[in-house]
C-alpha positions in Angstrom: -19.5 11.1 -5.4 -18.7 7.2 -6.0 -16.0 6.2 -8.7 -16.9 4.1 -11.2 -16.3 0.4 -10.9 -13.8 -1.3 -13.7 -14.2 -5.1 -14.0 -11.0 -6.5 -14.6 -11.5 -9.9 -16.6 -8.2 -10.1 -18.9 -5.5 -12.5 -17.6 -2.7 -9.9 -19.2 -4.4 -6.5 -17.5 -4.5 -8.8 -14.2 -1.2 -9.4 -14.5 -0.1 -6.0 -14.8 -1.7 -5.3 -12.0 0.7 -7.7 -10.1 3.4 -4.4 -9.7 2.9 -2.5 -6.8 4.0 0.4 -8.6 1.4 -0.4 -11.1 -1.6 -0.2 -8.8 0.0 3.3 -7.4 0.2 4.8 -10.9 -4.0 3.8 -11.1 -4.4 5.6 -7.8 -2.2 8.9 -8.8 -4.6 8.5 -12.5 -7.7 9.1 -10.7 -7.6 12.0 -11.9 -5.6 13.0 -15.4 -1.9 13.2 -15.5 1.3 12.8 -17.3 3.9 10.5 -16.5 6.4 13.7 -15.0 3.4 14.7 -12.7 2.7 10.7 -11.6 6.5 10.3 -10.8 6.8 13.4 -8.6 3.1 11.5 -6.5 4.9 8.4 -6.1 8.1 9.0 -5.5 9.9 7.4 -8.7 12.3 8.2 -11.9 9.6 9.6 -14.5 11.1 7.0 -17.0 10.4 4.3 -14.7 6.6 5.5 -14.5 6.2 5.9 -18.0 7.1 2.3 -18.3 4.9 0.9 -16.7 2.0 3.6 -17.8 3.0 2.3 -21.5 2.3 -1.8 -19.9 -0.9 -0.3 -18.4 -2.1 1.5 -21.3 -1.3 -2.0 -23.8 -3.7 -3.7 -21.5 -6.2 -1.0 -21.1 -6.0 0.2 -17.7 -5.2 3.6 -18.7 -6.3 5.9 -21.3 -4.7 9.0 -22.9 -7.2 12.0 -22.4 -5.5 15.0 -23.4 -2.1 16.4 -23.9 0.0 19.5 -22.2 2.3 21.5 -24.1 5.4 22.4 -21.3 7.9 24.4 -23.5 9.1 22.7 -26.5 8.2 19.0 -24.8 4.2 17.8 -25.1 3.1 16.0 -22.5 0.5 13.0 -22.8 -2.1 13.2 -20.3 -3.6 9.8 -18.7 -6.6 8.6 -16.7 -7.3 5.5 -14.8 -10.3 3.7 -16.6 
C-alpha cells in the first residue's frame, strides 16, 4: 500500500527539512514511535532527537498520536504526517 503524500508549502517546514537528522527522524516515524525508539534507530542521543522532534512538531511535520508508560516515565508517541 502506498504511503500518503504530504505537500510541504510552509517556509518554516521547508527550512526544518534542511537538517539531515530531521529527515531521518521523519523516515523513522512512518510508524508511531517515541524519542527513545527513534534515537536508537537513527543512532543519536535521545535528547538530541527530542529537540529535533519538537521542531518537527512545531512546524506540523510530526504529530503526537498517543502515550506509552515505561515504568514511572510516560513516553509520547509521534508519527510523521
